[in-house]
Phi, psi and omega in degrees: 000323177299316181301313181299320180298313187289334177274359174088018178293152172279172181300312180299317177298317180297316181299313182300313184296313183294315181291336178287344179275331184255158181287326182249163178284118180251338180242140174240164179302316183297316182294312180295323178298319180296315178294320180296322178298316178299315183292323179299328180284355178098359180268105181253018178291124185260001181288151180286138177267137180290127180263349182067180179275148178292149177298144180294147182263354182235127173284117183301323181291321180291320177298317179298319178294323177299316182289325178293327180288318181220094181283357180272356178295133178277162178298326178294317179296320179294323180295323177291322181294321183263358179060044175227175180285157177301319179300326176297317178295316179300320179296314180295318181297322181290325179288329183265358173079000000 
């Protein structure tokens, strides 16, 4: 993408050129546009930026209090209550013991 940017290609031209080299589609308009924007700002650093882990969607303290009030709630019911997956609830329950 940096090569395509430096040679003055448009986003669409860059996508076509990059994808013509590979068997599978590796470049999309959105990806190339994002990199070109970065290059236009003068940032030519090609290292991956750490995105970190996503923030948890369930407060473990609130979940613990809910379970203490009514320990008969199933993981499925709790997942519906907190609008998260059942696996998220199971993971939090395991963390809080």
